[in-house]
C-alpha positions in Angstrom: 40.9 102.6 131.4 44.4 102.3 132.7 44.7 98.8 131.1 44.6 100.4 127.6 47.7 101.1 125.5 48.1 104.8 126.0 50.4 106.1 123.3 50.4 109.8 123.9 50.4 109.4 127.7 50.2 111.9 130.6 52.3 114.9 131.0 51.7 115.5 134.7 55.4 116.2 135.2 58.1 117.8 133.1 60.4 115.0 133.9 58.6 112.9 131.3 59.3 115.5 128.7 63.0 115.6 129.7 63.1 111.8 129.5 61.7 111.7 126.0 64.1 114.4 124.9 67.0 112.5 126.4 65.9 109.3 124.6 65.6 111.3 121.3 69.2 112.7 121.9 70.5 109.2 122.5 69.1 108.0 119.2 70.6 111.0 117.4 74.0 110.3 119.0 73.8 106.7 117.9 73.1 107.7 114.3 76.0 110.2 114.4 78.4 107.6 115.9 77.3 105.0 113.4 77.7 107.2 110.3 81.0 108.7 111.5 82.7 105.3 111.4 83.9 103.2 108.5 81.5 100.3 108.3 80.7 97.2 106.3 77.5 97.4 104.4 75.4 94.2 104.9 71.8 93.2 104.8 71.6 93.4 108.6 73.3 96.8 108.7 70.8 98.2 106.2 68.0 97.0 108.5 69.7 98.6 111.5 69.7 101.9 109.6 66.0 101.5 109.0 65.5 100.8 112.7 67.4 104.0 113.7 65.3 106.2 111.4 62.0 104.6 112.6 63.1 105.2 116.2 64.0 108.7 115.4 60.6 109.4 113.8 58.8 107.5 116.5 60.2 109.4 119.5 59.9 112.7 117.5 56.2 112.0 116.9 55.8 111.2 120.6 57.3 114.5 121.7 55.2 116.5 119.2 51.9 114.7 120.0 52.4 114.6 123.8 53.9 118.0 124.5 53.8 120.4 121.5 50.4 120.1 119.9 48.3 120.3 123.1 50.2 123.5 124.1 48.8 125.3 121.0 45.2 124.0 121.5 45.5 122.0 118.3 42.3 120.5 117.0 41.5 117.0 118.2 41.5 115.6 114.6 45.2 116.5 114.2 46.1 114.8 117.4 44.2 111.7 116.3 46.2 111.7 113.1 49.5 111.8 115.0 48.2 109.0 117.2 47.6 106.9 114.1 51.1 107.8 112.7 52.7 107.0 116.0 51.1 103.5 116.2 52.1 102.8 112.6 55.7 103.8 113.2 55.8 101.7 116.4 54.5 98.5 114.8 56.8 99.0 111.8 59.8 99.3 114.1 58.9 96.1 115.9 58.3 94.3 112.6 61.7 95.3 111.3 63.3 94.4 114.6 62.0 90.9 114.2 63.2 90.7 110.6 66.6 92.0 111.7 66.7 89.3 114.4 65.9 86.6 111.9 68.6 87.8 109.5 71.2 87.9 112.3 70.3 84.4 113.4 70.5 83.1 109.8 73.9 84.7 109.4 75.1 83.0 112.6 73.7 79.6 111.6 74.7 79.9 107.9 71.2 79.1 106.8 69.9 80.6 103.5 66.3 81.3 102.7 64.4 82.7 99.8 64.6 86.4 100.4 62.0 87.1 97.8 59.3 85.0 99.5 60.4 86.4 102.9 60.0 90.1 101.7 56.6 89.4 100.2 55.2 87.9 103.4 56.8 90.6 105.6 55.5 93.5 103.6 52.0 91.9 103.3 51.7 91.7 107.0 53.1 95.1 107.6 50.9 96.6 104.9 47.8 95.0 106.3 48.6 96.4 109.8 49.0 99.9 108.3 45.6 99.7 106.8 44.1 98.4 110.1 45.9 101.0 112.2 44.8 103.8 109.8 41.1 103.1 110.0 40.7 101.6 113.5 39.0 104.1 115.9 41.1 106.0 118.4 39.7 107.5 121.6 41.4 110.3 123.4 41.2 110.8 127.2 41.8 114.3 128.3 42.9 116.0 131.6 40.4 118.9 131.5 42.1 120.9 134.2 45.4 121.0 132.3 44.0 120.7 128.8 46.3 117.8 128.2 45.9 114.2 126.9 46.3 111.5 129.5 46.3 108.6 127.1 44.5 107.1 124.1 42.4 103.9 123.9 40.2 102.1 121.6 40.5 99.3 119.0 43.6 100.8 117.3 45.7 100.9 120.5 44.6 97.4 121.5 45.5 96.0 118.0 48.9 97.8 118.1 49.7 96.3 121.5 49.0 92.7 120.7 50.5 93.0 117.2 53.8 94.2 118.7 53.8 91.6 121.5 53.2 88.8 118.9 56.1 90.0 116.8 58.4 90.1 119.8 57.5 86.5 120.6 58.4 85.7 117.0 61.8 87.3 117.5 62.4 85.1 120.6 61.3 82.1 118.6 64.0 82.9 116.0 66.6 83.0 118.6 65.5 79.8 120.3 65.5 78.1 116.9 69.1 79.2 116.3 70.3 78.0 119.7 70.6 74.4 118.4 73.5 75.2 116.0 75.0 78.4 117.5 77.0 79.0 120.7 74.9 80.6 123.5 77.4 83.5 124.0 76.8 84.6 120.4 73.0 84.8 121.0 73.1 86.6 124.4 72.9 90.2 122.8 69.9 89.1 120.7 68.2 87.6 123.7 68.9 90.8 125.6 67.3 93.3 123.2 64.3 90.9 122.5 63.6 90.6 126.3 63.9 94.4 126.6 61.2 94.8 124.0 58.9 92.3 125.8 59.5 93.9 129.2 58.8 97.4 127.8 55.5 96.1 126.2 54.2 94.5 129.4 55.2 97.4 131.6 53.5 99.7 129.3 50.4 97.5 129.3 50.0 98.1 133.1 51.4 101.7 133.3 50.3 103.9 130.4 53.4 106.2 130.6 55.1 107.0 127.3 58.4 107.0 129.2 58.6 103.3 128.8 58.3 103.4 125.0 60.9 106.1 124.4 63.2 104.5 126.9 62.7 101.1 125.4 63.3 102.1 121.8 66.6 104.0 122.7 67.8 101.1 124.9 67.1 98.5 122.2 69.1 100.5 119.7 71.9 101.2 122.1 72.2 97.4 122.9 72.2 96.6 119.2 74.9 99.1 118.5 77.2 97.9 121.3 76.9 94.3 120.4 75.5 92.9 117.2 75.8 96.0 115.0 79.0 97.7 116.2 80.8 98.9 113.0 84.2 98.2 114.6 83.3 94.6 115.4 81.9 94.1 111.8 85.1 95.6 110.3 87.2 93.2 112.4 85.0 90.3 111.4 85.2 91.3 107.8 89.0 91.6 108.0 89.1 88.1 109.5 87.0 86.7 106.7 89.1 88.5 104.1 92.3 87.2 105.8 90.9 83.6 105.8 90.0 83.9 102.1 93.4 85.3 101.3 95.1 82.6 103.2 93.1 79.9 101.4 93.9 81.6 98.0 97.6 81.8 98.9 97.7 78.2 100.0 96.0 77.2 96.7 98.5 79.3 94.8 101.4 77.7 96.6 100.1 74.2 96.0 99.6 75.1 92.3 103.1 76.5 91.9 104.6 73.6 93.7 102.8 71.1 91.4 103.6 73.2 88.4 107.3 73.3 89.4 107.4 69.5 89.7 105.6 68.9 86.4 107.9 71.2 84.5 111.2 70.1 86.1 110.8 66.5 85.3 110.6 66.8 81.5 113.1 69.7 81.7 115.6 67.3 83.2 115.2 65.2 80.1 115.7 68.1 77.7 118.8 69.4 79.5 120.3 66.0 79.9 119.9 64.8 76.3 121.0 68.2 75.0 124.2 68.1 77.0 124.8 64.5 75.7 124.4 65.8 72.1 126.9 68.5 72.8 129.5 65.9 73.9 129.2 63.9 70.7 132.3 64.3 68.5 130.8 63.1 65.2 127.9 65.5 65.0 127.9 68.7 62.8 128.7 71.9 64.6 125.2 73.2 63.7 123.6 70.4 65.7 125.8 71.0 68.7 125.0 74.7 68.5 121.3 73.9 68.4 121.7 71.6 71.4 123.6 74.4 73.2 120.7 76.8 72.5 118.3 74.2 73.9 120.3 74.0 77.2 120.5 77.8 77.4 116.7 78.1 76.9 116.1 75.3 79.4 118.2 77.1 82.0 116.3 80.3 81.4 113.0 78.5 82.0 114.4 76.9 85.1 115.5 80.4 86.3 112.0 81.7 85.8 110.5 78.8 87.7 112.9 79.3 90.6 112.2 83.0 90.8 108.5 82.5 90.8 108.8 80.0 93.6 111.1 82.3 95.5 108.9 85.4 95.2 105.9 83.3 96.3 107.7 82.2 99.4 108.7 85.8 100.2 105.2 87.2 99.6 103.6 84.5 101.8 106.1 85.0 104.6 107.4 81.5 104.4 111.0 82.4 103.4 113.2 81.9 106.5 116.9 82.2 107.3 118.7 79.0 108.1 122.0 79.5 109.8 124.7 76.9 109.1 128.5 77.1 108.8 130.0 77.3 105.2 133.1 78.2 103.3 132.2 81.1 101.0 134.9 80.2 98.4 133.7 76.6 98.1 130.1 77.7 97.8 130.5 80.5 95.2 133.2 79.2 92.9 131.0 76.4 91.4 128.3 79.0 90.7 130.7 81.2 88.7 132.1 78.1 86.9 128.5 77.1 85.9 127.6 80.6 84.7 130.8 80.9 82.5 129.0 78.8 79.8 126.3 81.5 79.5 128.8 84.4 79.0 129.5 85.7 75.5 132.9 84.9 74.0 133.7 88.6 74.1 133.1 88.8 77.9 135.3 87.7 80.7 133.8 86.5 84.0 135.9 86.4 87.2 135.5 86.2 91.0 137.9 87.4 93.5 138.0 86.8 97.3 139.7 89.1 99.8 142.4 87.3 101.8 140.9 88.4 105.2 137.5 86.6 104.6 137.1 84.1 107.5 137.6 80.5 106.6 134.1 79.5 107.8 131.1 81.8 108.1 127.8 81.2 109.8 124.8 82.3 107.7 122.3 81.1 105.1 124.5 79.9 102.3 121.6 79.0 100.0 120.2 82.6 100.1 123.8 83.9 99.5 124.1 81.7 96.4 120.8 82.9 95.1 121.9 86.5 95.5 125.2 85.9 93.7 123.5 84.0 90.9 120.8 86.6 90.4 123.3 89.5 90.3 125.7 87.8 88.0 122.9 86.5 85.7 121.6 90.0 85.5 125.0 91.3 84.4 125.4 88.5 81.8 122.1 89.4 80.2 123.1 93.0 79.5 126.8 92.7 78.9 127.7 91.9 75.3 131.5 92.6 75.6 134.0 93.6 78.2 134.1 92.0 81.6 132.0 91.0 84.7 134.0 91.1 87.9 132.6 89.7 91.2 134.6 90.9 94.2 134.0 89.7 97.7 135.5 91.7 100.5 134.7 92.0 104.2 135.0 94.1 107.4 135.7 91.8 110.4 134.8 92.7 113.9 136.3 90.0 116.2 134.8 91.6 119.3 131.2 90.9 118.1 132.4 87.9 116.1 130.9 89.4 112.9 132.1 89.7 109.3 130.4 92.3 107.2 130.5 91.0 103.6 130.8 93.6 100.8 129.8 91.9 97.5 130.2 93.9 94.3 129.3 92.8 90.8 130.7 95.2 88.2 130.0 94.9 84.5 130.7 96.9 81.3 127.1 96.3 80.0 124.5 98.7 78.7 124.0 100.6 82.0 120.8 101.9 83.5 119.2 105.3 83.0 119.0 107.4 86.2 115.2 107.6 86.1 115.0 103.8 85.9 117.1 103.0 89.0 114.2 103.8 91.4 112.1 101.0 89.9 115.0 98.6 89.3 114.0 96.3 92.2 110.3 96.2 91.5 108.7 92.9 90.9 107.8 91.8 87.3 109.3 95.0 85.9 112.0 95.5 83.3 113.6 98.8 82.8 113.3 100.3 79.3 111.3 97.6 77.8 111.9 98.9 74.3 115.6 98.1 74.7 115.4 94.8 76.6 112.3 93.2 75.2 114.5 90.4 73.8 116.1 89.8 77.2 114.8 86.6 78.8 113.4 86.4 82.4 110.4 87.5 84.3 111.9 90.6 86.0 112.1 89.0 89.4 115.8 88.4 90.0 116.7 91.8 91.5 113.4 92.0 93.5 114.2 88.6 95.1 117.8 89.7 95.7 116.8 92.8 97.6 114.1 90.9 99.6 116.6 88.2 100.6 119.3 90.7 101.6 116.8 92.7 103.8 115.5 89.4 105.3 119.1 88.7 106.4 119.8 92.2 107.7 121.6 93.4 104.6 121.1 96.0 101.8 121.9 96.7 98.2 122.9 99.8 96.2 123.5 100.3 92.5 125.5 102.9 90.6 125.3 103.0 86.8 126.2 105.1 83.8 124.0 104.6 80.8 126.1 103.1 78.0 129.1 102.5 80.2 128.2 99.9 82.8 126.9 99.2 86.3 128.1 98.1 89.7 125.8 96.5 92.2 127.1 96.5 95.8 125.4 94.3 98.4 126.2 94.4 102.2 125.5 91.4 104.3 126.4 90.7 107.9 127.5 87.2 108.8 128.8 85.5 111.9 132.4 84.2 112.1 132.4 80.5 112.8 136.1 79.7 112.1 139.1 81.9 111.5 141.9 79.4 110.8 144.1 80.5 107.9 144.5 77.7 105.4 145.7 77.8 101.9 142.9 77.6 99.4 142.8 74.4 97.5 140.5 72.7 95.0 138.8 69.8 96.7 140.4 66.5 96.0 138.8 64.5 93.3 138.1 60.8 93.7 138.2 58.0 91.1 134.7 56.6 90.7 135.8 53.6 88.6 134.2 50.4 89.6 131.7 52.0 92.0 128.3 50.3 91.9 125.2 52.5 91.5 121.5 51.7 91.7 119.4 54.2 89.9 115.6 54.2 90.6 113.1 56.3 88.6 109.8 55.5 87.0 110.6 57.8 84.1 112.5 55.9 81.4 114.0 59.1 79.9 115.4 60.2 83.2 116.8 56.7 83.7 118.6 57.0 80.3 120.1 60.4 81.2 121.1 59.4 84.7 122.7 56.2 83.4 124.7 58.0 80.7 126.0 60.5 83.2 127.0 57.9 85.8 128.6 55.6 83.3 130.7 58.4 82.0 132.3 58.3 85.5 133.2 54.6 84.8 130.6 53.4 87.3 128.6 50.2 87.1 124.9 51.3 86.9 121.9 49.1 87.6 118.5 50.7 87.0 114.9 49.9 88.0 111.6 51.7 87.6 109.8 51.3 90.9 110.4 51.5 94.7 109.3 47.8 95.0 111.9 46.7 92.5 114.6 48.6 94.4 113.5 46.9 97.7 113.5 43.5 96.0 117.1 43.9 94.8 118.3 44.9 98.2 116.4 41.9 99.8 118.1 39.6 97.3 121.4 40.6 98.7 122.6 43.0 96.0 125.2 45.5 97.3 125.7 49.0 96.0 127.9 52.0 96.9 125.1 54.5 96.3 121.4 54.5 95.5 119.8 57.3 93.6 116.1 57.3 94.4 113.5 59.4 92.6 110.9 61.0 95.0 107.7 61.0 92.9 106.9 57.4 91.9 103.6 55.5 91.7 102.6 53.1 94.6 105.8 53.7 96.7 107.3 57.2 96.7 111.0 57.8 97.4 110.2 58.4 101.1 108.1 55.3 101.4 110.8 53.2 99.7 113.6 54.6 101.9 111.5 54.0 105.1 111.2 50.3 104.1 114.9 50.1 103.2 115.9 51.6 106.5 114.1 48.9 108.4 115.8 46.1 106.3 118.4 44.2 108.4 122.0 45.1 107.5 121.1 47.9 105.1 123.5 50.9 105.4 123.9 52.0 101.8 123.8 55.8 101.4 120.7 57.0 99.5 120.4 60.2 97.5 117.0 61.6 96.8 116.3 63.0 93.3 113.3 65.4 93.4 111.7 68.3 91.6 110.8 69.7 95.0 112.7 72.9 95.5 110.3 74.4 98.0 111.8 76.2 101.0 113.4 73.9 103.5 113.2 70.9 101.1 116.9 70.0 101.3 116.9 70.2 105.1 113.7 68.1 105.2 115.2 65.2 103.2 118.5 65.3 105.0 116.6 65.1 108.3 114.8 62.0 106.9 118.2 60.3 106.7 119.1 60.7 103.0 122.8 61.1 102.2 122.2 64.1 99.9 119.6 65.9 97.9 119.7 66.2 94.1 117.3 68.7 92.7 115.9 68.4 89.1 117.0 69.1 86.5 120.4 67.7 87.3 123.4 67.5 85.0 126.9 65.9 84.9 128.5 68.6 87.0 125.9 68.4 89.8 126.1 64.6 89.9 129.9 64.7 90.0 129.9 67.2 92.8 127.4 65.2 94.9 129.4 61.9 94.4 132.7 63.6 95.1 131.4 65.0 98.3 129.9 61.6 99.3 133.0 59.5 98.7 135.4 62.1 100.0 133.5 62.0 103.4 133.8 58.3 103.4 130.0 57.7 103.5 130.1 54.7 101.1 131.5 51.8 103.0 129.1 49.0 102.2 131.4 47.0 99.9 
């Protein structure tokens, strides 16, 4: 008789009651801990909840059937009913544990199955077992001296035992099947709780004490909670998955924006170049020139929007960095103001003033500084219809720490800003008082980018404004002092380009036309070709040039590929400037490190080309002729 599956077992000692109660408390605490934490709801977590409730009912039924009902001389038929219920709950727990194991293994291996078919088969087997366990006979063995049940036996208990053992072997099979494609360490927790179930079953087979069942159920759940089903671990995993998804989406967005930027800049270069050529024609009517001027203005607005979108994308993705290099603040900022003068109304004066004590050479990120000045001045231009826009650069020098604290103010007599709008002034994609400025161009990113760049470099920005009178933006930016020599400011010497020989390489015929017109206006001799291979052939034929302008994106051989081949050509030492629509972060540094003499971003104009050539020939780089 002792070989039978006793489910309501002996109560010869109160320690068994204590042990069952402790197991019951453990399950209750696990349920409390599980529900008190934030958790990710998955198919496996739903099954784990079912297992907790089944264990709760199973151990509760064990306590009632083994200890409570016999104390009140309950009729034998009632105890038999509890025995049937207990066995049904037990086999249902084991069946769901196998299903849970199969789901976990499938998640680890990435396999997908037909859940509909799986559920039909599962509930068919479970339902059949319920029927068998409900009608199969149960025999009770009593301890007459204590009026207590020792154990139960019969067909019902035998069926439940072999049913549970068979299901547990199925769980082990699921784990073994997954071991082929999953690391062993990921399967150890599943192996562990499956083996606990088998061990409990076989111990119970040869020792009919209910202590093994209550202990086994609580231990299995406790193991699951600490390993496979821990809410904290699932939250971390879910966060990692979400992070990977966000990283992929961000990379796709960056690639799209980079591609979009290139595709827009190339035709935009043609629009700006041809429009500026039209404006220089003397025989055309003023109306045509005015239309061409509007086209240039609109093109620059579009370029500004593209640049802002690219910048905000770099900032949001954390790819915007600070590159320290020495620079002269006067030489860097004056050309920006000269360029922006053309956008100012005839009723507005634009000026820039530098304090005399600003160090000759500073150490900082000059490109970010130029973006800040451009955005602040452009913002003032948009809202100032008459009056003035004054840019003042002052500083506080600390020669002990070798730092210069720049104070950059942009004051205008524009429309001003309402006090309630100042708080949202630096928000992305937001324009203050849309009803007033819905005709103002831009995406509402300039000031947001300015604030982000200043904070990135350890600076800050403040604004004071009176509605209807004007505004003043004040930016503070710490920079290192690189050189303090006191020299008179002078406009860089200009060089006569007459007779210089230029090779212009671009697969786009319109860009060739624009570039050729600009360079020929400097009295240069220009040769053009439409592929990297043609460029290489000309050099190998012994042709000599003072400068080569090389487009980056060309079929077959890109600008980089062409330059790499030219660099290996014997006797080649001609400076090469790369022309590209790539204005991604670090693009200029990347091309300069490749060995190019300079970097010309699209769209380019006459002023940009003049400045690049003046810098090149002034530094004596072109010495090939």
